[in-house]
C-alpha positions as CSV (number, residue, x, y, z in Angstrom):
1,M,84.6,67.4,45.8
2,H,87.0,67.7,48.7
3,R,85.8,69.7,51.7
4,P,87.6,73.0,51.9
5,T,90.5,73.3,54.4
6,P,91.3,76.4,56.4
7,P,93.6,78.9,54.6
8,C,97.2,79.2,55.6
9,E,98.0,82.7,56.7
10,P,100.8,84.6,54.9
11,P,103.6,84.1,55.0
12,C,103.3,80.3,54.5
13,T,105.4,77.8,52.6
14,V,103.4,75.8,50.0
15,T,104.4,73.6,47.1
16,A,103.0,74.9,43.7
17,M,99.8,73.3,42.7
18,S,99.2,71.7,46.2
19,D,95.9,72.0,47.9
20,E,97.4,74.5,50.2
21,L,98.0,76.8,47.3
22,Y,94.3,76.8,46.2
23,F,93.2,77.8,49.7
24,A,96.1,80.2,50.4
25,G,94.2,83.4,49.4
26,V,95.0,86.5,47.6
27,A,97.9,87.9,49.6
28,T,99.9,84.6,49.5
29,Q,99.2,83.9,45.9
30,A,100.2,87.4,44.9
31,A,103.4,87.1,46.9
32,M,104.3,83.7,45.3
33,I,103.8,85.2,41.8
34,R,106.0,88.1,42.7
35,S,108.7,85.8,44.0
36,G,108.6,83.5,41.0
37,E,107.5,80.5,43.1
38,V,104.6,80.1,40.7
39,S,103.8,81.9,37.5
40,A,100.5,83.6,36.7
41,R,100.0,81.2,33.9
42,E,100.7,78.1,36.0
43,L,98.2,79.3,38.7
44,T,95.6,80.2,36.1
45,D,95.9,76.8,34.3
46,A,95.7,75.0,37.6
47,L,92.6,76.9,38.7
48,L,90.9,76.4,35.3
49,D,91.5,72.7,35.6
50,R,90.2,72.7,39.2
51,I,87.1,74.5,38.1
52,T,86.5,72.0,35.3
53,T,86.8,69.1,37.7
54,H,84.9,70.4,40.7
55,D,82.3,72.9,39.5
56,R,80.2,70.2,38.0
57,S,79.0,69.4,41.5
58,L,78.8,73.1,42.7
59,N,77.6,75.1,39.7
60,A,79.4,78.3,40.9
61,F,80.4,79.5,37.4
62,T,78.1,80.5,34.6
63,E,80.9,81.4,32.2
64,L,84.6,80.3,32.2
65,L,86.9,82.7,30.4
66,G,89.6,80.2,29.8
67,E,91.5,81.5,26.7
68,Q,91.1,85.1,27.7
69,A,92.4,84.3,31.2
70,R,95.4,82.4,29.9
71,T,96.3,85.3,27.6
72,E,95.9,87.7,30.4
73,A,98.1,85.5,32.6
74,D,100.8,85.3,29.9
75,T,100.8,89.1,29.8
76,R,101.3,89.3,33.5
77,D,104.2,86.9,33.3
78,T,105.8,88.9,30.5
79,A,105.5,92.0,32.6
80,R,107.2,90.3,35.6
81,A,110.0,89.1,33.4
82,R,110.7,92.7,32.3
83,G,111.3,93.6,36.0
84,G,110.2,96.6,37.9
85,E,107.5,97.1,40.5
86,L,104.4,94.9,40.1
87,P,100.8,96.0,41.1
88,P,99.2,94.4,44.2
89,L,97.1,91.8,42.5
90,H,99.6,90.8,39.8
91,G,98.6,87.5,38.3
92,V,95.9,86.6,40.8
93,P,92.8,85.1,39.2
94,I,89.5,86.6,40.3
95,A,85.9,85.8,39.3
96,I,83.0,88.3,38.8
97,K,79.3,88.1,39.7
98,E,76.8,88.0,36.8
99,E,75.4,91.5,37.5
100,I,78.8,93.2,36.9
101,D,79.9,94.0,33.3
102,V,82.9,92.2,31.8
103,A,83.8,93.3,28.3
104,G,82.5,90.9,25.6
105,Q,80.3,88.9,28.1
106,V,76.6,89.1,28.5
107,T,75.6,90.6,31.9
108,T,72.7,88.2,32.5
109,F,71.6,89.2,36.1
110,G,71.0,85.4,36.5
111,G,68.4,85.2,33.8
112,R,67.9,84.7,30.0
113,A,66.5,88.0,28.8
114,N,69.7,89.8,28.0
115,H,71.7,88.6,25.0
116,T,73.9,91.7,24.3
117,P,77.6,91.4,25.4
118,A,78.9,94.3,27.5
119,A,80.8,96.8,25.4
120,Q,83.3,97.5,28.1
121,D,84.5,96.4,31.5
122,S,82.8,97.9,34.5
123,E,84.9,100.2,36.5
124,V,85.4,97.5,39.1
125,V,86.8,95.1,36.6
126,R,88.9,97.7,34.9
127,R,90.5,98.6,38.2
128,L,91.1,94.9,39.0
129,R,92.8,94.4,35.7
130,D,94.9,97.6,36.2
131,A,96.0,96.1,39.6
132,G,97.2,92.9,37.7
133,A,94.3,90.6,38.3
134,V,93.4,87.9,35.8
135,I,89.6,87.7,35.2
136,I,88.8,84.0,35.1
137,G,85.0,83.8,34.8
138,K,81.5,84.9,35.9
139,T,79.6,83.5,38.8
140,S,76.0,82.5,39.3
141,M,73.2,84.4,41.0
142,P,69.4,84.1,41.3
143,E,67.5,86.1,38.7
144,F,67.9,89.8,39.5
145,G,69.5,88.9,42.8
146,Q,66.0,88.7,44.4
147,W,66.5,85.7,46.7
148,P,68.7,84.9,49.7
149,F,69.7,81.6,47.9
150,T,71.2,81.0,44.5
151,E,68.9,79.1,42.2
152,S,67.5,80.1,38.8
153,V,65.7,78.6,35.8
154,A,68.6,79.8,33.6
155,N,71.4,78.3,35.6
156,G,70.0,75.8,38.2
157,I,71.1,75.4,41.8
158,T,74.4,76.5,43.2
159,R,75.6,74.2,46.0
160,N,77.6,74.8,49.1
161,P,81.1,73.2,48.9
162,W,81.1,72.3,52.6
163,D,78.0,70.2,52.1
164,T,76.3,70.1,48.7
165,S,72.9,69.4,50.2
166,K,73.1,72.9,51.8
167,S,72.6,76.4,50.4
168,T,75.3,78.9,49.5
169,G,72.9,81.7,50.4
170,G,72.4,84.5,48.0
171,S,72.4,86.4,45.9
172,S,76.2,86.2,45.5
173,G,76.1,82.4,46.0
174,G,78.3,81.5,43.0
175,T,80.9,84.0,44.1
176,A,80.9,82.4,47.6
177,A,81.0,78.8,46.4
178,A,83.9,79.5,44.1
179,V,86.0,81.1,46.8
180,A,85.1,78.5,49.5
181,A,86.0,75.6,47.3
182,G,89.4,77.1,46.4
183,L,88.4,77.6,42.7
184,V,89.5,81.2,43.0
185,P,91.2,83.1,45.9
186,A,88.6,85.9,45.7
187,A,85.5,86.9,43.7
188,I,83.4,90.0,43.3
189,G,79.8,90.0,44.5
190,G,77.1,92.5,45.2
191,D,74.9,93.3,48.2
192,G,71.6,95.0,48.6
193,G,69.8,93.2,51.5
194,G,72.6,90.7,52.4
195,S,73.7,89.4,49.1
196,I,77.4,89.4,50.1
197,R,76.9,88.9,53.8
198,I,74.5,85.9,53.7
199,P,76.7,83.8,51.3
200,A,79.8,84.7,53.4
201,A,78.1,83.4,56.5
202,C,76.9,80.2,54.7
203,C,80.2,79.4,53.2
204,G,82.7,80.4,55.9
205,L,84.1,83.5,54.2
206,F,84.7,87.2,54.9
207,G,82.3,89.6,53.2
208,L,80.8,93.0,54.1
209,K,78.5,95.4,52.4
210,P,80.6,98.5,51.6
211,Q,78.9,101.9,52.1
212,R,77.0,103.4,49.2
213,G,79.5,105.2,46.9
214,R,82.5,103.4,48.2
215,V,82.9,101.2,45.1
216,S,82.0,102.6,41.6
217,C,79.0,101.2,39.7
218,A,80.3,102.7,36.4
219,P,79.5,102.5,33.5
220,H,76.1,102.6,35.3
221,D,75.3,105.3,37.7
222,H,73.9,102.9,40.4
223,L,73.4,99.3,41.3
224,W,69.8,98.6,42.0
225,W,69.3,102.4,42.7
226,A,70.3,103.2,46.3
227,L,70.2,99.5,47.4
228,G,73.2,97.7,45.9
229,T,76.9,98.0,46.3
230,A,79.7,95.7,44.9
231,G,82.5,94.1,46.9
232,P,84.7,91.0,47.3
233,L,84.2,87.7,49.1
234,T,87.5,86.4,50.4
235,R,89.1,83.9,52.8
236,S,90.4,86.7,55.1
237,V,90.0,90.3,56.1
238,L,93.5,91.1,54.7
239,D,92.5,89.7,51.3
240,S,89.4,91.9,51.2
241,A,91.4,94.9,52.3
242,L,93.8,94.3,49.4
243,I,90.9,94.3,46.9
244,Y,89.1,97.3,48.4
245,D,92.3,99.3,48.2
246,V,92.2,98.6,44.4
247,I,88.5,99.0,43.6
248,H,87.4,101.8,46.0
249,G,86.5,105.3,44.8
250,S,83.7,106.7,42.8
251,T,83.7,108.4,39.3
252,N,81.7,111.3,37.9
253,V,79.3,108.7,36.5
254,D,78.3,107.4,39.9
255,R,75.1,108.7,41.5
256,F,76.7,108.3,45.0
257,A,80.1,109.0,46.3
258,A,81.8,108.2,49.7
259,E,84.6,110.2,51.2
260,D,88.1,108.7,50.7
261,P,89.2,106.7,53.7
262,A,91.8,108.2,56.0
263,T,94.2,105.3,55.4
264,S,94.5,102.4,53.1
265,F,92.4,99.4,54.0
266,V,95.4,97.2,54.3
267,D,97.1,99.6,56.6
268,A,94.0,99.6,58.8
269,V,94.1,95.8,59.0
270,L,97.8,95.5,59.7
271,T,98.0,98.3,62.3
272,G,94.5,98.1,63.9
273,R,93.7,101.7,62.8
274,G,90.1,102.1,61.8
275,E,88.7,100.0,64.5
276,V,85.0,100.8,65.3
277,Q,84.7,102.7,68.5
278,P,82.0,101.8,71.1
279,L,78.8,103.7,70.7
280,R,78.4,106.4,73.4
281,I,75.0,107.6,74.4
282,G,74.4,110.7,76.4
């Protein structure tokens, strides 16, 4: 396993299927697909091959959705060939943590007890697909997300791509390992007591816990009652902003709802609006 290299910041010039492409992140990969420099199918095939080669030493993925992802990528390329405006994540492969429903896949929560495939995508996954993303697989977690490291009887130990003797943190450790190793440009995790933030710190990524109600839990009305929220781990703040612009917003199913932001997350990143003001006392 090659040690991860720092991402290139968009805009950057990369040769398709080079190491730089794998670490370029969401914004650059989406721009390359829009420009035709690489197709969604080429990128998906390359990442599936990379996962097959490198994940044996990392154990980031519990399920690889190879044929479904290739079909989805072909659909994205067909849409691009027809012309017209493309959605923001068009053709970009993204992975999903085991606690979030993907249609046809078992939502295991890191264990072995559940054997029933999800009847439909979660709202997060539905919105990602609507934004053009290609869902490439599901990522490992400790059973029920209960530990700040990623290890389970069902799936074994997930290892840190910077040093496989070290922990990825948890519980979104598979998500973090997949992104840090350049197996996907971004992946969805979940956070109750640090389950996005700890793996982000362990693996050199950006991740935050969104406020309750910011990201929908549908078709369920909550994630671990009032504790859990879902969100991405990425290589940059801009990449996370792109994804939050796609997935934010509650539904009438959700137990909690947050007010809509005053501006888009990408706008806040690019203009500096939305900066936290110093706390004033007295």
